[in-house]
C-alpha positions as CSV (number, residue, x, y, z in Angstrom):
1,M,0.0,0.0,0.0
2,S,1.4,3.4,-0.9
3,N,-0.6,5.4,1.6
4,A,1.6,5.3,4.7
5,R,1.9,9.0,4.9
6,T,0.0,9.4,8.2
7,A,1.9,12.4,9.4
8,N,1.0,14.5,6.3
9,F,-2.5,13.3,5.8
10,S,-5.5,15.5,5.8
11,R,-8.4,14.0,7.8
12,R,-10.3,13.0,4.7
13,G,-7.2,11.8,2.9
14,L,-6.2,9.3,5.6
15,L,-9.7,8.0,5.7
16,A,-9.8,7.4,1.9
17,T,-6.5,5.6,1.7
18,G,-7.6,2.9,4.1
19,G,-4.9,3.8,6.6
20,A,-7.8,4.0,8.9
21,L,-9.8,1.0,9.5
22,G,-13.5,1.1,9.1
23,L,-13.4,4.3,7.3
24,G,-11.9,6.0,10.0
25,A,-9.4,8.6,9.9
26,F,-9.1,11.9,11.4
27,L,-12.6,13.1,10.7
28,A,-14.0,15.9,12.7
29,A,-16.6,15.0,15.3
30,C,-20.0,15.2,13.7
31,G,-23.6,14.6,14.6
32,D,-26.6,13.0,12.9
33,S,-28.4,14.6,10.0
34,H,-32.1,14.8,9.3
35,S,-33.2,13.5,6.0
36,E,-36.2,12.8,3.9
37,S,-36.7,11.5,0.5
38,G,-38.0,13.2,-2.6
39,G,-39.2,11.8,-5.8
40,S,-40.9,12.3,-9.2
41,D,-43.9,11.2,-11.2
42,S,-43.7,7.8,-12.7
43,T,-44.9,6.4,-16.1
44,A,-46.6,3.1,-16.6
45,S,-43.3,1.5,-17.3
46,G,-42.0,2.4,-13.9
47,K,-39.4,4.9,-15.2
48,A,-39.4,8.2,-13.5
49,S,-40.6,11.3,-15.4
50,G,-41.6,14.8,-14.8
51,P,-40.1,17.3,-12.3
52,W,-37.7,15.7,-9.8
53,S,-36.7,16.6,-6.3
54,F,-34.7,15.0,-3.5
55,K,-33.9,16.1,0.0
56,D,-30.5,14.8,0.9
57,D,-28.9,14.2,4.3
58,R,-27.6,17.8,4.5
59,G,-31.2,18.9,4.5
60,T,-30.7,20.3,1.0
61,T,-33.5,19.8,-1.5
62,V,-32.4,19.5,-5.2
63,K,-35.1,20.4,-7.6
64,L,-34.9,19.8,-11.4
65,D,-37.4,20.2,-14.2
66,K,-36.9,16.5,-15.1
67,V,-35.4,13.4,-13.7
68,P,-31.6,13.5,-14.0
69,S,-30.2,11.5,-16.9
70,N,-26.6,12.8,-16.8
71,I,-25.6,11.5,-13.4
72,V,-22.1,11.6,-12.0
73,A,-21.4,9.8,-8.8
74,F,-18.8,8.4,-6.4
75,T,-18.0,4.9,-7.6
76,G,-19.6,3.1,-4.7
77,V,-22.8,5.1,-5.1
78,A,-22.8,4.4,-8.8
79,A,-22.4,0.7,-8.1
80,A,-25.4,0.8,-5.8
81,L,-27.5,2.7,-8.3
82,Y,-26.5,0.2,-11.0
83,D,-27.9,-2.6,-8.9
84,Y,-31.3,-0.8,-9.0
85,G,-31.2,-0.2,-12.7
86,V,-30.0,3.4,-12.7
87,S,-27.0,4.2,-14.9
88,V,-24.5,7.0,-14.4
89,K,-22.6,9.1,-17.0
90,G,-19.4,9.4,-15.0
91,V,-17.7,8.2,-11.8
92,F,-15.0,9.4,-9.4
93,G,-13.2,7.4,-6.7
94,P,-11.6,3.9,-6.7
95,T,-12.9,2.3,-10.0
96,K,-10.0,0.4,-11.5
97,T,-7.0,-1.4,-9.9
98,A,-3.5,-1.0,-11.2
99,D,-4.0,-3.8,-13.6
100,G,-7.2,-2.3,-15.0
101,K,-9.6,-4.7,-13.2
102,P,-12.7,-3.5,-11.4
103,D,-12.0,-2.1,-7.9
104,V,-14.0,-3.8,-5.2
105,Q,-16.0,-0.6,-4.9
106,A,-17.1,-0.8,-8.6
107,G,-19.4,-3.7,-7.9
108,D,-20.9,-5.2,-11.0
109,M,-20.4,-2.2,-13.3
110,D,-18.4,-2.6,-16.5
111,V,-15.6,-0.3,-15.7
112,S,-14.4,-0.3,-19.3
113,K,-17.5,1.6,-20.3
114,L,-17.3,4.2,-17.5
115,T,-16.0,7.7,-17.8
116,V,-13.7,8.0,-14.9
117,L,-13.0,11.5,-13.7
118,G,-10.5,10.4,-11.0
119,N,-9.4,7.0,-9.8
120,A,-7.7,8.1,-6.6
121,W,-7.8,10.6,-3.7
122,D,-7.7,14.2,-4.8
123,Q,-8.1,13.3,-8.5
124,F,-11.1,14.9,-10.2
125,N,-10.9,16.1,-13.8
126,V,-13.2,19.2,-13.7
127,E,-12.8,19.9,-17.4
128,K,-14.0,16.4,-18.3
129,Y,-16.8,16.7,-15.8
130,A,-18.0,19.8,-17.5
131,T,-18.1,18.0,-20.9
132,L,-20.6,15.4,-19.4
133,A,-23.1,18.2,-18.9
134,P,-24.0,16.8,-15.5
135,D,-27.5,17.1,-14.1
136,V,-26.5,16.1,-10.6
137,L,-23.5,14.9,-8.7
138,I,-24.0,12.2,-5.9
139,S,-21.7,11.1,-3.2
140,T,-21.6,9.9,0.4
141,M,-20.6,11.9,3.4
142,F,-18.5,11.0,6.5
143,D,-19.3,14.1,8.4
144,D,-22.3,16.4,9.0
145,A,-20.6,19.4,7.4
146,G,-21.8,18.5,3.9
147,T,-18.3,17.2,2.8
148,L,-18.8,15.1,-0.3
149,W,-16.7,12.1,-0.4
150,Y,-13.8,12.2,-2.9
151,V,-14.7,15.7,-4.1
152,P,-11.4,17.5,-3.8
153,E,-11.3,20.4,-1.4
154,A,-9.3,22.5,-3.9
155,S,-11.8,22.2,-6.7
156,K,-15.1,21.7,-4.8
157,D,-16.3,25.2,-5.6
158,K,-15.7,24.8,-9.4
159,I,-17.4,21.4,-9.3
160,A,-20.4,22.8,-7.4
161,Q,-20.9,25.5,-10.1
162,L,-21.5,22.9,-12.8
163,A,-24.4,20.9,-11.2
164,P,-26.3,20.5,-7.9
165,S,-25.2,17.8,-5.6
166,V,-26.8,15.1,-3.4
167,G,-25.1,13.8,-0.3
168,L,-26.0,10.6,1.6
169,S,-24.7,10.3,5.1
170,V,-22.7,7.2,6.0
171,Y,-21.6,8.5,9.4
172,D,-22.5,7.4,12.9
173,R,-25.6,5.3,12.0
174,Q,-26.4,1.7,11.4
175,L,-26.1,0.2,7.9
176,T,-29.9,-0.1,7.5
177,K,-30.4,3.7,7.3
178,P,-28.1,4.4,4.4
179,L,-29.5,1.4,2.6
180,E,-33.0,2.8,3.0
181,R,-31.8,6.2,1.7
182,M,-30.1,4.7,-1.3
183,W,-33.3,2.8,-2.1
184,E,-35.3,6.1,-1.9
185,L,-32.8,7.9,-4.1
186,A,-32.7,5.1,-6.7
187,E,-36.5,4.9,-6.7
188,S,-36.7,8.7,-7.4
189,L,-34.3,8.3,-10.3
190,G,-36.4,5.6,-12.0
191,G,-34.9,2.5,-10.5
192,D,-37.0,-0.7,-10.8
193,M,-37.6,-1.3,-7.2
194,T,-40.3,-4.0,-7.8
195,S,-38.1,-6.4,-9.8
196,A,-37.7,-9.9,-8.5
197,K,-33.9,-9.3,-8.2
198,V,-34.3,-6.2,-6.1
199,T,-37.1,-7.5,-3.8
200,D,-35.3,-10.9,-3.3
201,A,-32.1,-9.1,-2.3
202,K,-33.9,-7.2,0.4
203,K,-35.5,-10.4,1.7
204,R,-32.0,-12.1,1.6
205,F,-30.6,-9.2,3.6
206,E,-33.2,-9.5,6.3
207,A,-32.6,-13.3,6.5
208,A,-28.9,-12.7,6.7
209,A,-29.4,-10.3,9.6
210,T,-31.6,-12.9,11.4
211,R,-28.8,-15.4,10.9
212,L,-26.1,-13.1,12.3
213,R,-28.2,-12.3,15.3
214,A,-28.7,-16.0,16.0
215,A,-25.0,-16.8,15.5
216,A,-23.9,-14.0,17.9
217,K,-26.4,-15.1,20.5
218,A,-25.3,-18.7,20.2
219,K,-21.6,-17.8,20.6
220,P,-21.4,-14.7,22.7
221,E,-17.9,-15.6,23.8
222,I,-16.5,-15.2,20.2
223,K,-14.6,-11.9,20.1
224,V,-14.4,-10.1,16.7
225,L,-11.7,-7.6,15.8
226,A,-12.0,-5.2,12.9
227,G,-8.6,-4.5,11.4
228,S,-6.9,-2.8,8.5
229,A,-3.3,-3.1,7.4
230,S,-0.7,-0.6,6.1
231,P,3.1,-1.2,5.7
232,E,3.9,0.6,9.0
233,L,0.8,0.2,11.1
234,F,-2.2,-2.0,12.0
235,Y,-5.5,-0.3,12.7
236,V,-8.1,-1.6,15.1
237,S,-11.5,0.0,14.7
238,G,-14.1,0.7,17.4
239,T,-17.7,0.0,16.5
240,N,-18.9,3.6,16.8
241,L,-19.1,5.8,13.7
242,S,-18.8,3.0,11.1
243,I,-22.2,2.0,9.6
244,D,-21.4,-1.7,9.3
245,L,-19.9,-2.2,12.7
246,E,-22.6,-0.3,14.5
247,Y,-25.2,-2.5,12.8
248,F,-23.3,-5.7,13.5
249,K,-22.9,-4.7,17.2
250,A,-26.7,-4.0,17.4
251,L,-27.2,-7.6,16.2
252,G,-25.2,-8.8,19.1
253,V,-21.7,-9.3,17.7
254,N,-19.1,-9.2,20.5
255,F,-16.4,-6.7,19.2
256,V,-13.0,-5.8,20.5
257,E,-13.4,-2.1,21.5
258,P,-10.3,0.0,21.8
259,P,-10.7,2.6,24.6
260,E,-11.7,6.1,23.6
261,S,-8.3,7.4,24.8
262,A,-6.6,5.1,22.3
263,K,-8.8,6.2,19.4
264,K,-8.3,9.9,20.1
265,Q,-5.5,10.2,17.5
266,G,-7.7,8.4,15.0
267,G,-10.5,10.9,15.3
268,G,-12.5,8.5,17.4
269,W,-12.6,5.8,14.7
270,F,-9.6,3.6,15.4
271,E,-6.4,2.8,17.3
272,S,-3.1,2.7,15.5
273,L,-0.7,-0.2,16.5
274,S,2.8,-1.0,15.4
275,W,3.2,-4.4,14.0
276,E,5.2,-5.4,17.1
277,N,2.0,-4.7,19.1
278,V,-0.5,-6.3,16.8
279,D,-1.3,-8.9,19.4
280,K,-2.5,-6.2,21.9
281,Y,-6.1,-7.4,21.7
282,A,-7.3,-11.0,22.0
283,A,-9.6,-12.0,19.2
284,D,-11.2,-15.2,17.8
285,V,-12.3,-13.7,14.4
286,I,-10.6,-10.9,12.5
287,M,-12.4,-8.9,9.9
288,M,-10.0,-7.3,7.5
289,D,-10.5,-4.2,5.3
290,D,-10.9,-5.3,1.7
291,R,-10.3,-2.0,0.0
292,S,-7.6,-2.0,-2.7
293,S,-5.7,0.8,-0.8
294,T,-5.0,-1.6,2.1
295,I,-2.8,-4.7,2.4
296,Q,-4.8,-7.9,2.1
297,P,-4.3,-10.7,4.7
298,A,-2.5,-13.0,2.2
299,D,0.1,-10.3,1.5
300,I,0.9,-9.5,5.2
301,A,4.4,-10.7,5.8
302,E,4.9,-9.7,9.4
303,A,5.6,-12.6,11.7
304,T,3.6,-11.1,14.5
305,W,0.5,-11.2,12.3
306,K,1.1,-14.8,11.4
307,K,1.3,-15.8,15.0
308,L,-2.1,-14.4,16.0
309,P,-4.4,-17.2,17.1
310,A,-7.2,-16.2,14.8
311,V,-4.8,-16.1,11.8
312,K,-3.3,-19.5,12.7
313,A,-6.9,-20.9,13.0
314,G,-7.9,-19.5,9.6
315,Q,-10.5,-17.3,11.2
316,V,-10.0,-14.2,9.1
317,V,-12.8,-12.8,6.9
318,A,-13.1,-9.8,4.6
319,R,-14.8,-6.6,5.7
320,S,-16.0,-3.7,3.4
321,P,-15.6,-0.5,5.4
322,E,-17.2,1.3,2.4
323,P,-20.1,-1.1,1.6
324,I,-21.9,-0.7,-1.7
325,L,-25.3,0.5,-0.5
326,S,-27.6,-2.0,-2.2
327,Y,-29.2,-4.9,-0.4
328,D,-27.6,-7.3,-3.0
329,K,-24.1,-6.2,-2.2
330,C,-24.6,-6.1,1.6
331,V,-26.1,-9.6,1.9
332,P,-22.7,-11.3,1.7
333,L,-21.1,-8.9,4.2
334,V,-23.7,-10.1,6.8
335,E,-23.7,-13.7,5.7
336,N,-19.9,-14.0,5.8
337,L,-19.7,-12.7,9.3
338,A,-22.5,-14.9,10.4
339,E,-20.7,-18.0,9.0
340,A,-17.4,-17.0,10.5
341,I,-19.0,-16.8,14.0
342,E,-20.9,-20.0,13.5
343,K,-17.7,-21.9,12.6
344,A,-15.3,-20.1,14.9
345,K,-13.5,-21.8,17.7
346,K,-12.5,-20.0,20.8
347,V,-8.8,-19.3,20.3
348,S,-8.2,-16.2,22.3
């Protein structure tokens, strides 16, 4: 991973690079945002038509004469909309890996057909964005200040002049809320929310949640640690602030919780450990950040990592700190953790 520049990171930059587990790095303390959905008229085919409006999680209502057709979105948002049948004109954020393959955050989208305005942090081609004649820009937010994820600070004002924006909060709430908000947004944009694929995915998500709750109840002694790896440091996330961990905890999962004092340097999200101290917390299952900006478990060479009881027992599973907010993509996140707990042996 080429993002071990902690001393020089901005708060948002460290979060993006995965140097902070669970999306956590140096973000300012924020509160909850009030939100409500908007919408548009619908034709018999189910496609949205007529005037369009949507109230986002900043409390801002975007109103347009017609449903947006030229949509530009953060890659993860675009991937979620894609699952609901809504296409975008351009994306920004991790879309392609170094070898040209789809980034994990691109979901099922054909990345070869996407107009990518920027593939990494602080990359956003404003000139190319303008040529797309965007109707709206959509991204997530990790604070309550209206900061749009992966929209560069230096060019945000120029970007804002070209089209209105919609921000969906993924900060300090359980996963189910952003999922509901993405559903509402997709529906307003003409997504087919009654298709068998979509309705089945929602049912599968609910079933997966029931399964995870049962697994956690059956094995309350199993301790789960959420981690992320960089060349210099290992990050242990607390459950607060991250939408997935807050939700899993609410379902009864027994997480390792670094003390607030230890997470202070990480903006309340995580504790940074040297690789020599990676065994500070006892854990039976380790969830590891699957973003391409982080080191994946198979590539971790540190002997201290390999000696961890959970690692030796093969009780390491992937975690998506920036989940694609469609029910289809969130089902395996819940199912995989449920299965890991079901099969886990007490090794700590």
